[in-house]
N, C-alpha and C positions, 0 to 999 in steps of 0.2 A: 266135169271132166268124167267120162266113163270110164270103169274100173277096166276095160278091155286097154285102155291106153297108158294103165300105171302099173300094170302088174308084171313080174316076169314069175314062170314057173322052174321049179328045181327037177332034180333028175328022180326024187318023191313023190311027184305032183303035189307040193307045197308050194303056196302061192302067196309072193309075198309085193307089198305095195310099193310101187318108186315115187320118193319123195321128190327126188332132184339127181341129173346126172354131173358130177363133176369133173372128170375128166374122160381124156381118149386114149387108147395106143392101139397100133399094128403089130403083131406077133411076130415070129420069123415065117411060120405058115401065109402070112398074107392076109391073116384073120383080124376083123376088128372087136377091140373089147372096150366097155365103157366103163366107168367108175360111178358106183350107183351107189346115192347114200338112201337108205330104206327108210319107208314111214312108220315110226312108232321105235326107232333104233336111235343109238349112237352113231357119231361119227366115224368112232373108232371099228365099228361092225359095220362097215362100207367096204365092198370088195369090188373087184373086177369081174363082169362076167359078158361073156360072148353076145354080140348083137343076133342071134338067133334064137336066143334064151327068152328076149325082151319082145314085150309087145306095147310098149309107151310110142307110137310112131312121132306122135305131136310133141313129145319132151325132148326126142331126138333131133327133130326139128329146130327147135327155138336153140338145144344147145350149139349145133352147127352152125346158126346163123349167128348166135354169140361170136362163135370162136371164129367164123371167117371176117368178121368186124374187127375182132383185135388184130389177127393176122394182117388184114389190109391196113390197120394203123400203125402196128409195128415196122411194116417195109416201107411204109411213108417218111416213117420219123429215120430210118435207114439211109432211106435214099437222099434226105435232106443233109445230115450228118455225112454222107458222102461228099455229096454237092460244096459242102462248106469246108471240108477237110481239102478237097482239089481246088478251090479258090484260093485257099491259104497259101496250098502248094505254090500254085503258081504267081501269088503274091510272092512270096520268099522268093523263086527264081527269077524272076523281074528283079528283082532289089540286088541280087548277087550278079546279073548281068551289066548291070550299071559301072562304069570305069570308076574308080576312086580318084578324088584328087591327090596329086604327090605331096607330100608333105616337104616343106625348106627345111632344106641341113642346117646343122646348127653352124656349119663353118660362114654360110652365105649371112645368115642372121647375126654374127658376128661382127661381119665386114661390113654390114650395113648398118649398123649401130654404131662403128670406126667412125664412118664415113660423114654421118650426121653432124653439125656445128654446133658446140656448145653453146646456148646463151650466158652472156658475160653477164656475173653478178653485179648489181647496183652498189657504188661506194657506200658507205653509212653516211647519211648528213648530221652535220653536227646539230646540236640542241636548238640553238638559238634561230636559224634558219628553218627548223620545224616550226617554232614560235611565230615568226614572221608568215611562214605560210598560211597557218589554221592561228586565225585571231580567236581570241575568247570573245563566247558569247555575251554580249551586253545584258546585264539582269535588268529584269522590267522594277520600275519605281514600285511601291508599295503601295497600296491606295488608301489614303488618310480614312480616318475612323466618319469621319462627316459625310460623307461620300455612301460610304457604305449605310449610314443611316438613312441618309435621300432616298437611296433605292429600294430599303425596306418600307419606306412610307407611301411610296407610290403605288403598293398592291394594295386593293382595296378591298377592307376587310367585309368579311359575310357578316348580316345582321342578324341578331337572335330570333330563333323561329325557324330561320332557313336553313336547307342542307348543301353546304359544299359538294359539287359534284366531284371536285379535283381529291377531296378526303377519299383514303384509299380504304377505310372502315366504311364508308357509305357503299363505296362500290361492291364490298366483300357481302354487305344487306340486300344488294340488289340481286347480286347473281345467285343467292340464296334462294330468293324470292323467284325468280326466273328457273331453278331446278327444279322447285318443288312444283311447280305449274305443269311439268311434264309429263306424262301418263304415261306409264309402261304398259306395253302389249301384250296381254298373258298370253301363255304359251296352250297351243290347241290340243288338247288330250287324245291320245294315240289309241286307234280304234282296233290295234293287233290284240289279238289274244295270248296268255302266256305262254301256252302250247307252241304258239306260232312264232314268239319272241326267243324261245330257247332253241327251235331249229333254226332259225337265222344265225343264232350266236355259234352252234356247232357246226353251222355250214362255211362261215366265214375263216378266211386262213390264218392259222395258228401263228401268233407271233413267240412261242415257246422254243427254244432253241434245246433239242435233246441231245446231250452230249454220246458219244460214240462208246459202247461197250461189248466187253467179249462176248460171243456167241458161245451157247452151251453145244459141244460136240454131239451129233444125231447122226442114228446108223440110217436112216431114209429121209432125206428131205423130197416132198415133192415138189412139182411145177402146178401152181395155180393160174388158169387163165380166163375165170368165168365169173370174175366182180363186174357188176355192170358198168360204173362209173370209175375210172382209175383216177380222173383229175379230181373226182369227188373224194375220193380215199385219201389220197395227197394231202389235201386242204382240210380235212376234218380235224375239229379243234376236240383232243381228247381230253384236254383241261375241264371241259364244261362238258364232255359228251361220260366220261366213265367218273363224273364227282360223285356220285351217290349208287355207283357198282360196287358189289364187292366179288371180288376173282375168288372162286372155287377150286376150279383145276386148270392147268395149262394142258391142253392136247398135242396133237400132231404140228408137225413144223412144215411151211412150204414155204415156196421162192416166191416171191411177187415183185415186178417191175424192179429184179434186180436187187430186193429186199428179204430180210429173215423176217416173216409173219409166221404169227400161232393162232391154232384156233382156242378161244379162252372160254371158260364153261363158266358162268355167273351163278348165284345164289340164286335169282329170281329165274332160273330155266332159259336165258338166254345164251345163244352161241355166236361169237363173232371174232372175226379175221382181225388181229392188231400186230401192229409191228413191234419185236423187239424191244428196241430199246423205249418205246414207251411203256410196257408192259414193267419192264426194268424200274423205271423212273415212279410209277404209278403203285405198284403193288415190291416194293424194294423185298419183304420177308420172305414172299412165297416164291419170287423169283431167284431167292440165294438158295434156297433150298432145291429147287428145282434142277440149278444150274449144279449145284454141288453132287446132286444125284447122279447127272448125266456125266459128270466129269470121273466119279467113280466106277459107274460103267464103263466108261470109254478104258481105263487103265485095267480094269480087271478082263 
């Protein structure tokens, strides 16, 4: 990219290089301004610049393209939500129109019960009649000892040196031999590199539930529209992503997809947009200091 497409000139003819366009607004006079992140400067030093001061047409086109795609997606989601709401309202109206079956009055119920004839109870039968109806079961005669011995003698004995197929011990030995003969198929080694596996883990939907926490009071909360993939942002696995990162400073506050997010500065010079509830759980000491500082500033 040429320097002409990435620069802006100030009133003192000083030239700055544009790194990224973060936001857009139109003032009361109808002039277009862009929120610029300057190359070599921190995000806190970013500022609004009118379009006539900029000569980065390629970056402006890319920003407008991303912004239009985001607005189209939001409009589509709003349309679907409106359609679902209308369908639910129509369903409720249909249920309300259906006539309700009238309840049977209490007096009619009592009269109905009074009309039904009661079944007469059977008189108690004498004990002797019961015994005559249900004769006692005749006990079978016990088998004599001699018959038992004859039954036992009919079973042929297994000669010495041969295995009894009905013996449970022999069955266990056979099962063990069969189980040892089965060979386990070895697992195929993975061809994925460690960096590839780590990236897949970071982009898998997280199972950690972050509790709702109190938000610090802020003077200026900006709208953030330029995250490349909102679905990837929502499904990011921060437990793995932030495991080895050390937070240095909490920067500007933004509102993104209805959630409070912050620009976080890390010790390895990385900058990243992260939800407040994730920062609160991962870095409790730094967030506690930041929260108390913002509350004190708001009270003063």
